[in-house]
C-alpha positions, 0 to 999 in steps of 0.5 A, spaced: 318 476 374 317 469 375 310 467 377 312 461 382 316 467 386 310 471 386 305 466 388 309 462 392 306 456 390 310 450 387 308 443 384 306 438 389 311 433 390 307 426 389 309 421 394 314 425 398 310 429 403 305 424 405 300 430 403 295 430 397 296 436 392 291 440 395 293 439 402 300 441 399 297 448 396 294 450 402 300 448 406 304 453 401 299 459 402 299 458 410 307 458 409 307 464 405 303 468 409 307 466 415 313 469 412 310 475 409 311 473 402 303 474 402 300 479 406 292 481 407 289 484 401 294 481 396 291 477 390 292 470 389 293 467 382 287 465 379 285 457 379 287 456 372 294 460 373 295 455 379 293 449 375 297 450 369 303 453 373 303 447 378 300 442 373 294 440 377 287 439 376 283 446 377 279 442 382 285 441 386 286 448 386 279 450 388 279 445 393 285 448 396 282 455 396 276 453 399 279 450 405 283 457 406 277 461 405 273 456 410 279 458 415 279 465 414 286 466 411 283 468 404 277 471 402 273 471 395 271 478 392 266 477 387 269 479 380 276 480 383 278 473 385 281 471 392 285 475 396 
């Protein structure tokens, strides 16, 4: 199965959206939640997987995941990643 379809994440579009890459990732996860593409309890791809898939620094993905966690949209589960 295509990993982009399963995660709902696309490579950031530098300069076109007016948003930084981490903000674009946050926006994409929010959108996937609204559309029901991601549901409560679904595991998000690992930081390394997303960084490789969308060609950004892992710190960028981590920053996006931390913001989503701060907003209560995802929760880190020790030993099993974020969901």
